[in-house]
Steps between C-alpha positions, in 0.01 A plus 500: 500500500392168349715331228446164326824312522382176332209358325451123541294264290444131574335263264444133492541310168418134543723384787754783472486829682634799316581818677607830346644799672515847353705790620653825352839387614519133399240485227304177480613171633324154484510207737346159461446220747274206558431618860351832597709511814823476317389753234426757775827421668685568175320819430552628865866411491552686173329807622692503812832463337413789264393718795823407694711592195314823459562578866873430472529734198338771683737457801806502266375818327443666821853407624653602172341849527749577789221633725675687773390501850444848642652575827 
């Protein structure tokens, strides 16, 4: 099954790049930078941190459920 995790928009306004990321979890976030490479790095880092945090919450939830091993 396919699911959209993020929608990303990038615009250039004069000499500034503006990036917006949209997700159901984090809502909308904006990033600005004079260099496209730095903007892409910032967006990628933010997404990675959010996905890592989500993975940690899933792990903690699974551990908290007291899943028992069947012998």
